[in-house]
LUMLUMDREN-2810 file (N, C-alpha, C; in Angstrom, 1 decimal):
<atoms>
<atom><aa>X</aa><ch>A</ch><at>N</at><xx>160.9</xx><yy>163.3</yy><zz>161.0</zz></atom>
<atom><aa>X</aa><ch>A</ch><at>CA</at><xx>160.0</xx><yy>162.7</yy><zz>160.1</zz></atom>
<atom><aa>X</aa><ch>A</ch><at>C</at><xx>160.1</xx><yy>163.4</yy><zz>158.7</zz></atom>
<atom><aa>X</aa><ch>A</ch><at>N</at><xx>160.0</xx><yy>162.6</yy><zz>157.7</zz></atom>
<atom><aa>X</aa><ch>A</ch><at>CA</at><xx>160.1</xx><yy>163.1</yy><zz>156.3</zz></atom>
<atom><aa>X</aa><ch>A</ch><at>C</at><xx>158.9</xx><yy>164.1</yy><zz>156.1</zz></atom>
<atom><aa>X</aa><ch>A</ch><at>N</at><xx>159.2</xx><yy>165.0</yy><zz>155.2</zz></atom>
<atom><aa>X</aa><ch>A</ch><at>CA</at><xx>158.2</xx><yy>166.0</yy><zz>154.9</zz></atom>
<atom><aa>X</aa><ch>A</ch><at>C</at><xx>156.9</xx><yy>165.4</yy><zz>154.2</zz></atom>
<atom><aa>X</aa><ch>A</ch><at>N</at><xx>155.8</xx><yy>166.0</yy><zz>154.6</zz></atom>
<atom><aa>X</aa><ch>A</ch><at>CA</at><xx>154.5</xx><yy>165.5</yy><zz>154.1</zz></atom>
<atom><aa>X</aa><ch>A</ch><at>C</at><xx>154.2</xx><yy>166.2</yy><zz>152.8</zz></atom>
<atom><aa>X</aa><ch>A</ch><at>N</at><xx>153.8</xx><yy>165.4</yy><zz>151.8</zz></atom>
<atom><aa>X</aa><ch>A</ch><at>CA</at><xx>153.4</xx><yy>166.0</yy><zz>150.5</zz></atom>
<atom><aa>X</aa><ch>A</ch><at>C</at><xx>151.9</xx><yy>166.1</yy><zz>150.4</zz></atom>
<atom><aa>X</aa><ch>A</ch><at>N</at><xx>151.1</xx><yy>165.2</yy><zz>151.0</zz></atom>
<atom><aa>X</aa><ch>A</ch><at>CA</at><xx>149.7</xx><yy>165.3</yy><zz>150.9</zz></atom>
<atom><aa>X</aa><ch>A</ch><at>C</at><xx>149.0</xx><yy>164.5</yy><zz>152.0</zz></atom>
<atom><aa>X</aa><ch>A</ch><at>N</at><xx>147.8</xx><yy>165.0</yy><zz>152.4</zz></atom>
<atom><aa>X</aa><ch>A</ch><at>CA</at><xx>147.0</xx><yy>164.3</yy><zz>153.4</zz></atom>
<atom><aa>X</aa><ch>A</ch><at>C</at><xx>145.6</xx><yy>164.5</yy><zz>153.0</zz></atom>
<atom><aa>X</aa><ch>A</ch><at>N</at><xx>144.8</xx><yy>163.4</yy><zz>152.9</zz></atom>
<atom><aa>X</aa><ch>A</ch><at>CA</at><xx>143.4</xx><yy>163.5</yy><zz>152.6</zz></atom>
<atom><aa>X</aa><ch>A</ch><at>C</at><xx>142.6</xx><yy>162.3</yy><zz>153.1</zz></atom>
<atom><aa>X</aa><ch>A</ch><at>N</at><xx>141.3</xx><yy>162.5</yy><zz>153.3</zz></atom>
<atom><aa>X</aa><ch>A</ch><at>CA</at><xx>140.4</xx><yy>161.5</yy><zz>153.7</zz></atom>
<atom><aa>X</aa><ch>A</ch><at>C</at><xx>139.9</xx><yy>160.8</yy><zz>152.5</zz></atom>
<atom><aa>X</aa><ch>A</ch><at>N</at><xx>140.1</xx><yy>159.5</yy><zz>152.3</zz></atom>
<atom><aa>X</aa><ch>A</ch><at>CA</at><xx>139.6</xx><yy>158.8</yy><zz>151.2</zz></atom>
<atom><aa>X</aa><ch>A</ch><at>C</at><xx>138.3</xx><yy>158.1</yy><zz>151.6</zz></atom>
<atom><aa>X</aa><ch>A</ch><at>N</at><xx>137.1</xx><yy>158.6</yy><zz>151.1</zz></atom>
<atom><aa>X</aa><ch>A</ch><at>CA</at><xx>135.8</xx><yy>158.0</yy><zz>151.5</zz></atom>
<atom><aa>X</aa><ch>A</ch><at>C</at><xx>135.7</xx><yy>156.6</yy><zz>151.0</zz></atom>
<atom><aa>X</aa><ch>A</ch><at>N</at><xx>136.3</xx><yy>156.2</yy><zz>149.9</zz></atom>
<atom><aa>X</aa><ch>A</ch><at>CA</at><xx>136.2</xx><yy>154.9</yy><zz>149.4</zz></atom>
<atom><aa>X</aa><ch>A</ch><at>C</at><xx>136.8</xx><yy>153.8</yy><zz>150.3</zz></atom>
<atom><aa>X</aa><ch>A</ch><at>N</at><xx>137.9</xx><yy>154.2</yy><zz>150.9</zz></atom>
<atom><aa>X</aa><ch>A</ch><at>CA</at><xx>138.6</xx><yy>153.2</yy><zz>151.8</zz></atom>
<atom><aa>X</aa><ch>A</ch><at>C</at><xx>138.4</xx><yy>153.4</yy><zz>153.3</zz></atom>
<atom><aa>X</aa><ch>A</ch><at>N</at><xx>137.8</xx><yy>154.6</yy><zz>153.6</zz></atom>
<atom><aa>X</aa><ch>A</ch><at>CA</at><xx>137.6</xx><yy>155.0</yy><zz>155.0</zz></atom>
<atom><aa>X</aa><ch>A</ch><at>C</at><xx>138.9</xx><yy>155.2</yy><zz>155.8</zz></atom>
<atom><aa>X</aa><ch>A</ch><at>N</at><xx>139.9</xx><yy>155.7</yy><zz>155.0</zz></atom>
<atom><aa>X</aa><ch>A</ch><at>CA</at><xx>141.2</xx><yy>156.0</yy><zz>155.6</zz></atom>
<atom><aa>X</aa><ch>A</ch><at>C</at><xx>141.7</xx><yy>157.4</yy><zz>155.3</zz></atom>
<atom><aa>X</aa><ch>A</ch><at>N</at><xx>142.4</xx><yy>157.9</yy><zz>156.3</zz></atom>
<atom><aa>X</aa><ch>A</ch><at>CA</at><xx>143.2</xx><yy>159.2</yy><zz>156.1</zz></atom>
<atom><aa>X</aa><ch>A</ch><at>C</at><xx>144.5</xx><yy>158.7</yy><zz>155.5</zz></atom>
<atom><aa>X</aa><ch>A</ch><at>N</at><xx>144.8</xx><yy>159.2</yy><zz>154.3</zz></atom>
<atom><aa>X</aa><ch>A</ch><at>CA</at><xx>146.0</xx><yy>158.8</yy><zz>153.6</zz></atom>
<atom><aa>X</aa><ch>A</ch><at>C</at><xx>147.1</xx><yy>159.9</yy><zz>153.6</zz></atom>
<atom><aa>X</aa><ch>A</ch><at>N</at><xx>148.3</xx><yy>159.6</yy><zz>154.0</zz></atom>
<atom><aa>X</aa><ch>A</ch><at>CA</at><xx>149.4</xx><yy>160.5</yy><zz>154.0</zz></atom>
<atom><aa>X</aa><ch>A</ch><at>C</at><xx>150.4</xx><yy>160.0</yy><zz>153.0</zz></atom>
<atom><aa>X</aa><ch>A</ch><at>N</at><xx>151.0</xx><yy>161.0</yy><zz>152.2</zz></atom>
<atom><aa>X</aa><ch>A</ch><at>CA</at><xx>152.1</xx><yy>160.7</yy><zz>151.3</zz></atom>
<atom><aa>X</aa><ch>A</ch><at>C</at><xx>153.3</xx><yy>161.5</yy><zz>151.7</zz></atom>
<atom><aa>X</aa><ch>A</ch><at>N</at><xx>154.4</xx><yy>160.9</yy><zz>152.0</zz></atom>
<atom><aa>X</aa><ch>A</ch><at>CA</at><xx>155.6</xx><yy>161.5</yy><zz>152.4</zz></atom>
<atom><aa>X</aa><ch>A</ch><at>C</at><xx>156.5</xx><yy>161.7</yy><zz>151.3</zz></atom>
<atom><aa>X</aa><ch>A</ch><at>N</at><xx>157.4</xx><yy>162.7</yy><zz>151.4</zz></atom>
<atom><aa>X</aa><ch>A</ch><at>CA</at><xx>158.4</xx><yy>163.0</yy><zz>150.3</zz></atom>
<atom><aa>X</aa><ch>A</ch><at>C</at><xx>159.2</xx><yy>161.8</yy><zz>149.9</zz></atom>
<atom><aa>X</aa><ch>A</ch><at>N</at><xx>159.6</xx><yy>160.9</yy><zz>150.8</zz></atom>
<atom><aa>X</aa><ch>A</ch><at>CA</at><xx>160.4</xx><yy>159.8</yy><zz>150.5</zz></atom>
<atom><aa>X</aa><ch>A</ch><at>C</at><xx>159.6</xx><yy>158.7</yy><zz>149.8</zz></atom>
<atom><aa>X</aa><ch>A</ch><at>N</at><xx>158.3</xx><yy>158.9</yy><zz>149.5</zz></atom>
<atom><aa>X</aa><ch>A</ch><at>CA</at><xx>157.5</xx><yy>157.9</yy><zz>148.8</zz></atom>
<atom><aa>X</aa><ch>A</ch><at>C</at><xx>156.7</xx><yy>157.0</yy><zz>149.7</zz></atom>
<atom><aa>X</aa><ch>A</ch><at>N</at><xx>156.9</xx><yy>157.2</yy><zz>151.0</zz></atom>
<atom><aa>X</aa><ch>A</ch><at>CA</at><xx>156.2</xx><yy>156.4</yy><zz>152.0</zz></atom>
<atom><aa>X</aa><ch>A</ch><at>C</at><xx>154.7</xx><yy>156.8</yy><zz>152.0</zz></atom>
<atom><aa>X</aa><ch>A</ch><at>N</at><xx>153.8</xx><yy>155.8</yy><zz>152.1</zz></atom>
<atom><aa>X</aa><ch>A</ch><at>CA</at><xx>152.4</xx><yy>156.2</yy><zz>152.3</zz></atom>
<atom><aa>X</aa><ch>A</ch><at>C</at><xx>152.0</xx><yy>155.6</yy><zz>153.6</zz></atom>
<atom><aa>X</aa><ch>A</ch><at>N</at><xx>151.1</xx><yy>156.3</yy><zz>154.3</zz></atom>
<atom><aa>X</aa><ch>A</ch><at>CA</at><xx>150.5</xx><yy>155.9</yy><zz>155.5</zz></atom>
<atom><aa>X</aa><ch>A</ch><at>C</at><xx>149.0</xx><yy>156.0</yy><zz>155.4</zz></atom>
<atom><aa>X</aa><ch>A</ch><at>N</at><xx>148.3</xx><yy>154.9</yy><zz>155.8</zz></atom>
<atom><aa>X</aa><ch>A</ch><at>CA</at><xx>146.9</xx><yy>154.9</yy><zz>155.7</zz></atom>
<atom><aa>X</aa><ch>A</ch><at>C</at><xx>146.4</xx><yy>154.6</yy><zz>157.1</zz></atom>
<atom><aa>X</aa><ch>A</ch><at>N</at><xx>145.6</xx><yy>155.5</yy><zz>157.7</zz></atom>
<atom><aa>X</aa><ch>A</ch><at>CA</at><xx>145.0</xx><yy>155.4</yy><zz>159.0</zz></atom>
<atom><aa>X</aa><ch>A</ch><at>C</at><xx>143.6</xx><yy>154.9</yy><zz>158.8</zz></atom>
<atom><aa>X</aa><ch>A</ch><at>N</at><xx>143.3</xx><yy>153.7</yy><zz>159.3</zz></atom>
<atom><aa>X</aa><ch>A</ch><at>CA</at><xx>141.9</xx><yy>153.2</yy><zz>159.2</zz></atom>
<atom><aa>X</aa><ch>A</ch><at>C</at><xx>141.0</xx><yy>153.9</yy><zz>160.2</zz></atom>
<atom><aa>X</aa><ch>A</ch><at>N</at><xx>140.1</xx><yy>154.7</yy><zz>159.7</zz></atom>
<atom><aa>X</aa><ch>A</ch><at>CA</at><xx>139.3</xx><yy>155.5</yy><zz>160.6</zz></atom>
<atom><aa>X</aa><ch>A</ch><at>C</at><xx>138.2</xx><yy>154.7</yy><zz>161.3</zz></atom>
<atom><aa>X</aa><ch>A</ch><at>N</at><xx>137.8</xx><yy>153.6</yy><zz>160.7</zz></atom>
<atom><aa>X</aa><ch>A</ch><at>CA</at><xx>136.8</xx><yy>152.8</yy><zz>161.4</zz></atom>
<atom><aa>X</aa><ch>A</ch><at>C</at><xx>137.4</xx><yy>152.2</yy><zz>162.7</zz></atom>
<atom><aa>X</aa><ch>A</ch><at>N</at><xx>138.7</xx><yy>151.8</yy><zz>162.6</zz></atom>
<atom><aa>X</aa><ch>A</ch><at>CA</at><xx>139.4</xx><yy>151.3</yy><zz>163.8</zz></atom>
<atom><aa>X</aa><ch>A</ch><at>C</at><xx>139.5</xx><yy>152.4</yy><zz>164.9</zz></atom>
<atom><aa>X</aa><ch>A</ch><at>N</at><xx>139.8</xx><yy>153.6</yy><zz>164.4</zz></atom>
<atom><aa>X</aa><ch>A</ch><at>CA</at><xx>140.0</xx><yy>154.8</yy><zz>165.4</zz></atom>
<atom><aa>X</aa><ch>A</ch><at>C</at><xx>138.6</xx><yy>155.1</yy><zz>166.0</zz></atom>
<atom><aa>X</aa><ch>A</ch><at>N</at><xx>137.6</xx><yy>155.1</yy><zz>165.2</zz></atom>
<atom><aa>X</aa><ch>A</ch><at>CA</at><xx>136.2</xx><yy>155.3</yy><zz>165.7</zz></atom>
<atom><aa>X</aa><ch>A</ch><at>C</at><xx>135.8</xx><yy>154.3</yy><zz>166.7</zz></atom>
<atom><aa>X</aa><ch>A</ch><at>N</at><xx>136.1</xx><yy>153.0</yy><zz>166.4</zz></atom>
<atom><aa>X</aa><ch>A</ch><at>CA</at><xx>135.8</xx><yy>151.9</yy><zz>167.4</zz></atom>
<atom><aa>X</aa><ch>A</ch><at>C</at><xx>136.6</xx><yy>152.1</yy><zz>168.7</zz></atom>
<atom><aa>X</aa><ch>A</ch><at>N</at><xx>137.8</xx><yy>152.6</yy><zz>168.6</zz></atom>
<atom><aa>X</aa><ch>A</ch><at>CA</at><xx>138.6</xx><yy>152.7</yy><zz>169.8</zz></atom>
<atom><aa>X</aa><ch>A</ch><at>C</at><xx>138.3</xx><yy>153.9</yy><zz>170.6</zz></atom>
<atom><aa>X</aa><ch>A</ch><at>N</at><xx>138.0</xx><yy>155.0</yy><zz>170.0</zz></atom>
<atom><aa>X</aa><ch>A</ch><at>CA</at><xx>137.8</xx><yy>156.3</yy><zz>170.7</zz></atom>
<atom><aa>X</aa><ch>A</ch><at>C</at><xx>136.4</xx><yy>156.9</yy><zz>170.7</zz></atom>
<atom><aa>X</aa><ch>A</ch><at>N</at><xx>135.6</xx><yy>156.4</yy><zz>169.8</zz></atom>
<atom><aa>X</aa><ch>A</ch><at>CA</at><xx>134.2</xx><yy>157.0</yy><zz>169.7</zz></atom>
<atom><aa>X</aa><ch>A</ch><at>C</at><xx>133.2</xx><yy>156.3</yy><zz>170.6</zz></atom>
<atom><aa>X</aa><ch>A</ch><at>N</at><xx>133.4</xx><yy>156.5</yy><zz>171.9</zz></atom>
<atom><aa>X</aa><ch>A</ch><at>CA</at><xx>132.5</xx><yy>155.9</yy><zz>172.9</zz></atom>
<atom><aa>X</aa><ch>A</ch><at>C</at><xx>131.2</xx><yy>156.5</yy><zz>173.1</zz></atom>
<atom><aa>X</aa><ch>A</ch><at>N</at><xx>131.0</xx><yy>157.7</yy><zz>172.6</zz></atom>
<atom><aa>X</aa><ch>A</ch><at>CA</at><xx>129.7</xx><yy>158.4</yy><zz>172.8</zz></atom>
<atom><aa>X</aa><ch>A</ch><at>C</at><xx>129.4</xx><yy>159.0</yy><zz>171.4</zz></atom>
<atom><aa>X</aa><ch>A</ch><at>N</at><xx>128.1</xx><yy>159.4</yy><zz>171.2</zz></atom>
<atom><aa>X</aa><ch>A</ch><at>CA</at><xx>127.7</xx><yy>160.0</yy><zz>170.0</zz></atom>
<atom><aa>X</aa><ch>A</ch><at>C</at><xx>128.5</xx><yy>161.3</yy><zz>169.8</zz></atom>
<atom><aa>X</aa><ch>A</ch><at>N</at><xx>128.7</xx><yy>162.1</yy><zz>170.8</zz></atom>
<atom><aa>X</aa><ch>A</ch><at>CA</at><xx>129.5</xx><yy>163.4</yy><zz>170.7</zz></atom>
<atom><aa>X</aa><ch>A</ch><at>C</at><xx>130.9</xx><yy>163.1</yy><zz>170.2</zz></atom>
<atom><aa>X</aa><ch>A</ch><at>N</at><xx>131.5</xx><yy>162.1</yy><zz>170.7</zz></atom>
<atom><aa>X</aa><ch>A</ch><at>CA</at><xx>132.9</xx><yy>161.7</yy><zz>170.3</zz></atom>
<atom><aa>X</aa><ch>A</ch><at>C</at><xx>132.9</xx><yy>161.3</yy><zz>168.8</zz></atom>
<atom><aa>X</aa><ch>A</ch><at>N</at><xx>131.9</xx><yy>160.5</yy><zz>168.5</zz></atom>
<atom><aa>X</aa><ch>A</ch><at>CA</at><xx>131.9</xx><yy>160.0</yy><zz>167.1</zz></atom>
<atom><aa>X</aa><ch>A</ch><at>C</at><xx>131.6</xx><yy>161.2</yy><zz>166.1</zz></atom>
<atom><aa>X</aa><ch>A</ch><at>N</at><xx>130.8</xx><yy>162.1</yy><zz>166.6</zz></atom>
<atom><aa>X</aa><ch>A</ch><at>CA</at><xx>130.5</xx><yy>163.3</yy><zz>165.7</zz></atom>
<atom><aa>X</aa><ch>A</ch><at>C</at><xx>131.8</xx><yy>164.2</yy><zz>165.6</zz></atom>
<atom><aa>X</aa><ch>A</ch><at>N</at><xx>132.6</xx><yy>164.3</yy><zz>166.7</zz></atom>
<atom><aa>X</aa><ch>A</ch><at>CA</at><xx>133.8</xx><yy>165.0</yy><zz>166.6</zz></atom>
<atom><aa>X</aa><ch>A</ch><at>C</at><xx>134.8</xx><yy>164.4</yy><zz>165.7</zz></atom>
<atom><aa>X</aa><ch>A</ch><at>N</at><xx>134.9</xx><yy>163.0</yy><zz>165.8</zz></atom>
<atom><aa>X</aa><ch>A</ch><at>CA</at><xx>135.8</xx><yy>162.3</yy><zz>164.9</zz></atom>
<atom><aa>X</aa><ch>A</ch><at>C</at><xx>135.4</xx><yy>162.5</yy><zz>163.4</zz></atom>
<atom><aa>X</aa><ch>A</ch><at>N</at><xx>134.2</xx><yy>162.5</yy><zz>163.1</zz></atom>
<atom><aa>X</aa><ch>A</ch><at>CA</at><xx>133.7</xx><yy>162.7</yy><zz>161.8</zz></atom>
<atom><aa>X</aa><ch>A</ch><at>C</at><xx>134.0</xx><yy>164.1</yy><zz>161.3</zz></atom>
<atom><aa>X</aa><ch>A</ch><at>N</at><xx>133.8</xx><yy>165.1</yy><zz>162.2</zz></atom>
<atom><aa>X</aa><ch>A</ch><at>CA</at><xx>134.0</xx><yy>166.5</yy><zz>161.9</zz></atom>
<atom><aa>X</aa><ch>A</ch><at>C</at><xx>135.5</xx><yy>166.7</yy><zz>161.5</zz></atom>
<atom><aa>X</aa><ch>A</ch><at>N</at><xx>136.4</xx><yy>166.1</yy><zz>162.3</zz></atom>
<atom><aa>X</aa><ch>A</ch><at>CA</at><xx>137.8</xx><yy>166.2</yy><zz>162.0</zz></atom>
<atom><aa>X</aa><ch>A</ch><at>C</at><xx>138.1</xx><yy>165.5</yy><zz>160.6</zz></atom>
<atom><aa>X</aa><ch>A</ch><at>N</at><xx>137.6</xx><yy>164.4</yy><zz>160.4</zz></atom>
<atom><aa>X</aa><ch>A</ch><at>CA</at><xx>137.9</xx><yy>163.7</yy><zz>159.1</zz></atom>
<atom><aa>X</aa><ch>A</ch><at>C</at><xx>137.5</xx><yy>164.6</yy><zz>157.9</zz></atom>
<atom><aa>X</aa><ch>A</ch><at>N</at><xx>136.4</xx><yy>165.1</yy><zz>157.9</zz></atom>
<atom><aa>X</aa><ch>A</ch><at>CA</at><xx>135.9</xx><yy>165.9</yy><zz>156.8</zz></atom>
<atom><aa>X</aa><ch>A</ch><at>C</at><xx>136.5</xx><yy>167.3</yy><zz>156.7</zz></atom>
<atom><aa>X</aa><ch>A</ch><at>N</at><xx>136.8</xx><yy>167.9</yy><zz>157.8</zz></atom>
<atom><aa>X</aa><ch>A</ch><at>CA</at><xx>137.3</xx><yy>169.3</yy><zz>157.8</zz></atom>
<atom><aa>X</aa><ch>A</ch><at>C</at><xx>138.7</xx><yy>169.5</yy><zz>158.1</zz></atom>
<atom><aa>X</aa><ch>A</ch><at>N</at><xx>139.4</xx><yy>168.6</yy><zz>158.8</zz></atom>
<atom><aa>X</aa><ch>A</ch><at>CA</at><xx>140.8</xx><yy>168.7</yy><zz>159.2</zz></atom>
<atom><aa>X</aa><ch>A</ch><at>C</at><xx>141.5</xx><yy>167.4</yy><zz>159.2</zz></atom>
<atom><aa>X</aa><ch>A</ch><at>N</at><xx>141.6</xx><yy>166.7</yy><zz>158.1</zz></atom>
<atom><aa>X</aa><ch>A</ch><at>CA</at><xx>142.2</xx><yy>165.4</yy><zz>158.1</zz></atom>
<atom><aa>X</aa><ch>A</ch><at>C</at><xx>143.7</xx><yy>165.4</yy><zz>158.5</zz></atom>
<atom><aa>X</aa><ch>A</ch><at>N</at><xx>144.4</xx><yy>166.5</yy><zz>158.3</zz></atom>
<atom><aa>X</aa><ch>A</ch><at>CA</at><xx>145.8</xx><yy>166.5</yy><zz>158.8</zz></atom>
<atom><aa>X</aa><ch>A</ch><at>C</at><xx>145.8</xx><yy>166.5</yy><zz>160.3</zz></atom>
<atom><aa>X</aa><ch>A</ch><at>N</at><xx>145.0</xx><yy>167.3</yy><zz>160.9</zz></atom>
<atom><aa>X</aa><ch>A</ch><at>CA</at><xx>145.0</xx><yy>167.4</yy><zz>162.4</zz></atom>
<atom><aa>X</aa><ch>A</ch><at>C</at><xx>144.5</xx><yy>166.0</yy><zz>163.0</zz></atom>
<atom><aa>X</aa><ch>A</ch><at>N</at><xx>143.6</xx><yy>165.4</yy><zz>162.3</zz></atom>
<atom><aa>X</aa><ch>A</ch><at>CA</at><xx>143.1</xx><yy>164.0</yy><zz>162.7</zz></atom>
<atom><aa>X</aa><ch>A</ch><at>C</at><xx>144.3</xx><yy>163.1</yy><zz>162.7</zz></atom>
<atom><aa>X</aa><ch>A</ch><at>N</at><xx>145.1</xx><yy>163.1</yy><zz>161.6</zz></atom>
<atom><aa>X</aa><ch>A</ch><at>CA</at><xx>146.3</xx><yy>162.2</yy><zz>161.5</zz></atom>
<atom><aa>X</aa><ch>A</ch><at>C</at><xx>147.3</xx><yy>162.5</yy><zz>162.5</zz></atom>
<atom><aa>X</aa><ch>A</ch><at>N</at><xx>147.5</xx><yy>163.8</yy><zz>162.8</zz></atom>
<atom><aa>X</aa><ch>A</ch><at>CA</at><xx>148.5</xx><yy>164.2</yy><zz>163.8</zz></atom>
<atom><aa>X</aa><ch>A</ch><at>C</at><xx>148.1</xx><yy>163.7</yy><zz>165.2</zz></atom>
<atom><aa>X</aa><ch>A</ch><at>N</at><xx>146.8</xx><yy>163.8</yy><zz>165.5</zz></atom>
<atom><aa>X</aa><ch>A</ch><at>CA</at><xx>146.3</xx><yy>163.3</yy><zz>166.8</zz></atom>
<atom><aa>X</aa><ch>A</ch><at>C</at><xx>146.5</xx><yy>161.8</yy><zz>166.9</zz></atom>
<atom><aa>X</aa><ch>A</ch><at>N</at><xx>146.2</xx><yy>161.1</yy><zz>165.8</zz></atom>
<atom><aa>X</aa><ch>A</ch><at>CA</at><xx>146.3</xx><yy>159.6</yy><zz>165.9</zz></atom>
<atom><aa>X</aa><ch>A</ch><at>C</at><xx>147.8</xx><yy>159.2</yy><zz>166.0</zz></atom>
<atom><aa>X</aa><ch>A</ch><at>N</at><xx>148.6</xx><yy>159.8</yy><zz>165.1</zz></atom>
<atom><aa>X</aa><ch>A</ch><at>CA</at><xx>150.1</xx><yy>159.4</yy><zz>165.1</zz></atom>
<atom><aa>X</aa><ch>A</ch><at>C</at><xx>150.8</xx><yy>159.9</yy><zz>166.4</zz></atom>
<atom><aa>X</aa><ch>A</ch><at>N</at><xx>150.3</xx><yy>161.0</yy><zz>167.0</zz></atom>
<atom><aa>X</aa><ch>A</ch><at>CA</at><xx>150.9</xx><yy>161.5</yy><zz>168.2</zz></atom>
<atom><aa>X</aa><ch>A</ch><at>C</at><xx>150.3</xx><yy>160.9</yy><zz>169.5</zz></atom>
<atom><aa>X</aa><ch>A</ch><at>N</at><xx>149.4</xx><yy>159.9</yy><zz>169.3</zz></atom>
<atom><aa>X</aa><ch>A</ch><at>CA</at><xx>148.7</xx><yy>159.2</yy><zz>170.3</zz></atom>
<atom><aa>X</aa><ch>A</ch><at>C</at><xx>148.1</xx><yy>160.2</yy><zz>171.3</zz></atom>
<atom><aa>X</aa><ch>A</ch><at>N</at><xx>147.4</xx><yy>161.3</yy><zz>170.7</zz></atom>
<atom><aa>X</aa><ch>A</ch><at>CA</at><xx>146.8</xx><yy>162.3</yy><zz>171.5</zz></atom>
<atom><aa>X</aa><ch>A</ch><at>C</at><xx>145.3</xx><yy>162.4</yy><zz>171.3</zz></atom>
<atom><aa>X</aa><ch>A</ch><at>N</at><xx>144.7</xx><yy>161.4</yy><zz>170.6</zz></atom>
<atom><aa>X</aa><ch>A</ch><at>CA</at><xx>143.3</xx><yy>161.4</yy><zz>170.3</zz></atom>
<atom><aa>X</aa><ch>A</ch><at>C</at><xx>142.4</xx><yy>161.4</yy><zz>171.6</zz></atom>
<atom><aa>X</aa><ch>A</ch><at>N</at><xx>142.8</xx><yy>160.5</yy><zz>172.5</zz></atom>
<atom><aa>X</aa><ch>A</ch><at>CA</at><xx>142.0</xx><yy>160.3</yy><zz>173.7</zz></atom>
<atom><aa>X</aa><ch>A</ch><at>C</at><xx>142.0</xx><yy>161.6</yy><zz>174.5</zz></atom>
<atom><aa>X</aa><ch>A</ch><at>N</at><xx>143.1</xx><yy>162.3</yy><zz>174.6</zz></atom>
<atom><aa>X</aa><ch>A</ch><at>CA</at><xx>143.2</xx><yy>163.6</yy><zz>175.3</zz></atom>
<atom><aa>X</aa><ch>A</ch><at>C</at><xx>142.3</xx><yy>164.6</yy><zz>174.6</zz></atom>
<atom><aa>X</aa><ch>A</ch><at>N</at><xx>142.5</xx><yy>164.7</yy><zz>173.3</zz></atom>
<atom><aa>X</aa><ch>A</ch><at>CA</at><xx>141.7</xx><yy>165.7</yy><zz>172.5</zz></atom>
<atom><aa>X</aa><ch>A</ch><at>C</at><xx>140.2</xx><yy>165.5</yy><zz>172.8</zz></atom>
<atom><aa>X</aa><ch>A</ch><at>N</at><xx>139.7</xx><yy>164.3</yy><zz>172.7</zz></atom>
<atom><aa>X</aa><ch>A</ch><at>CA</at><xx>138.3</xx><yy>164.0</yy><zz>172.9</zz></atom>
<atom><aa>X</aa><ch>A</ch><at>C</at><xx>137.8</xx><yy>164.3</yy><zz>174.3</zz></atom>
<atom><aa>X</aa><ch>A</ch><at>N</at><xx>138.8</xx><yy>164.1</yy><zz>175.3</zz></atom>
<atom><aa>X</aa><ch>A</ch><at>CA</at><xx>138.4</xx><yy>164.4</yy><zz>176.7</zz></atom>
<atom><aa>X</aa><ch>A</ch><at>C</at><xx>138.2</xx><yy>165.8</yy><zz>176.9</zz></atom>
<atom><aa>X</aa><ch>A</ch><at>N</at><xx>138.6</xx><yy>166.7</yy><zz>176.0</zz></atom>
<atom><aa>X</aa><ch>A</ch><at>CA</at><xx>138.4</xx><yy>168.1</yy><zz>176.2</zz></atom>
<atom><aa>X</aa><ch>A</ch><at>C</at><xx>137.0</xx><yy>168.6</yy><zz>175.9</zz></atom>
<atom><aa>X</aa><ch>A</ch><at>N</at><xx>136.2</xx><yy>167.7</yy><zz>175.4</zz></atom>
<atom><aa>X</aa><ch>A</ch><at>CA</at><xx>134.8</xx><yy>168.0</yy><zz>175.2</zz></atom>
<atom><aa>X</aa><ch>A</ch><at>C</at><xx>134.6</xx><yy>168.9</yy><zz>174.0</zz></atom>
<atom><aa>X</aa><ch>A</ch><at>N</at><xx>135.4</xx><yy>168.7</yy><zz>172.9</zz></atom>
<atom><aa>X</aa><ch>A</ch><at>CA</at><xx>135.2</xx><yy>169.5</yy><zz>171.7</zz></atom>
<atom><aa>X</aa><ch>A</ch><at>C</at><xx>133.8</xx><yy>169.3</yy><zz>171.1</zz></atom>
<atom><aa>X</aa><ch>A</ch><at>N</at><xx>133.3</xx><yy>170.3</yy><zz>170.5</zz></atom>
<atom><aa>X</aa><ch>A</ch><at>CA</at><xx>131.9</xx><yy>170.2</yy><zz>170.0</zz></atom>
<atom><aa>X</aa><ch>A</ch><at>C</at><xx>131.8</xx><yy>170.7</yy><zz>168.6</zz></atom>
<atom><aa>X</aa><ch>A</ch><at>N</at><xx>132.8</xx><yy>170.4</yy><zz>167.8</zz></atom>
<atom><aa>X</aa><ch>A</ch><at>CA</at><xx>132.7</xx><yy>170.8</yy><zz>166.3</zz></atom>
<atom><aa>X</aa><ch>A</ch><at>C</at><xx>131.6</xx><yy>170.0</yy><zz>165.7</zz></atom>
<atom><aa>X</aa><ch>A</ch><at>N</at><xx>131.4</xx><yy>168.8</yy><zz>166.0</zz></atom>
<atom><aa>X</aa><ch>A</ch><at>CA</at><xx>130.4</xx><yy>167.9</yy><zz>165.4</zz></atom>
<atom><aa>X</aa><ch>A</ch><at>C</at><xx>129.0</xx><yy>168.1</yy><zz>165.8</zz></atom>
<atom><aa>X</aa><ch>A</ch><at>N</at><xx>128.7</xx><yy>169.0</yy><zz>166.8</zz></atom>
<atom><aa>X</aa><ch>A</ch><at>CA</at><xx>127.4</xx><yy>169.2</yy><zz>167.2</zz></atom>
<atom><aa>X</aa><ch>A</ch><at>C</at><xx>126.6</xx><yy>170.1</yy><zz>166.3</zz></atom>
<atom><aa>X</aa><ch>A</ch><at>N</at><xx>125.3</xx><yy>169.8</yy><zz>166.1</zz></atom>
<atom><aa>X</aa><ch>A</ch><at>CA</at><xx>124.4</xx><yy>170.5</yy><zz>165.3</zz></atom>
<atom><aa>X</aa><ch>A</ch><at>C</at><xx>124.0</xx><yy>171.8</yy><zz>166.1</zz></atom>
<atom><aa>X</aa><ch>A</ch><at>N</at><xx>123.9</xx><yy>172.9</yy><zz>165.4</zz></atom>
<atom><aa>X</aa><ch>A</ch><at>CA</at><xx>123.4</xx><yy>174.1</yy><zz>166.0</zz></atom>
<atom><aa>X</aa><ch>A</ch><at>C</at><xx>121.9</xx><yy>174.1</yy><zz>166.2</zz></atom>
<atom><aa>X</aa><ch>A</ch><at>N</at><xx>121.4</xx><yy>174.9</yy><zz>167.0</zz></atom>
<atom><aa>X</aa><ch>A</ch><at>CA</at><xx>119.9</xx><yy>175.0</yy><zz>167.2</zz></atom>
<atom><aa>X</aa><ch>A</ch><at>C</at><xx>119.2</xx><yy>175.6</yy><zz>166.1</zz></atom>
</atoms>
């Protein structure tokens, strides 16, 4: 894979946008991902947490087809504290 120059979540488009060194751009539609994998409120919260805090990891999980496995681990970044 070509080297990554930038990765960010664009709130205006609802996409994680990747820019590669060869000029290729990749846009991941986060609404589609949320509809596919956000089956519970906890999963949706985790997806949102990833978007805002770790968009690169979010993109890696989507592109590596590992999002379902990641969410099955029961991550709780998106949960509110007491």
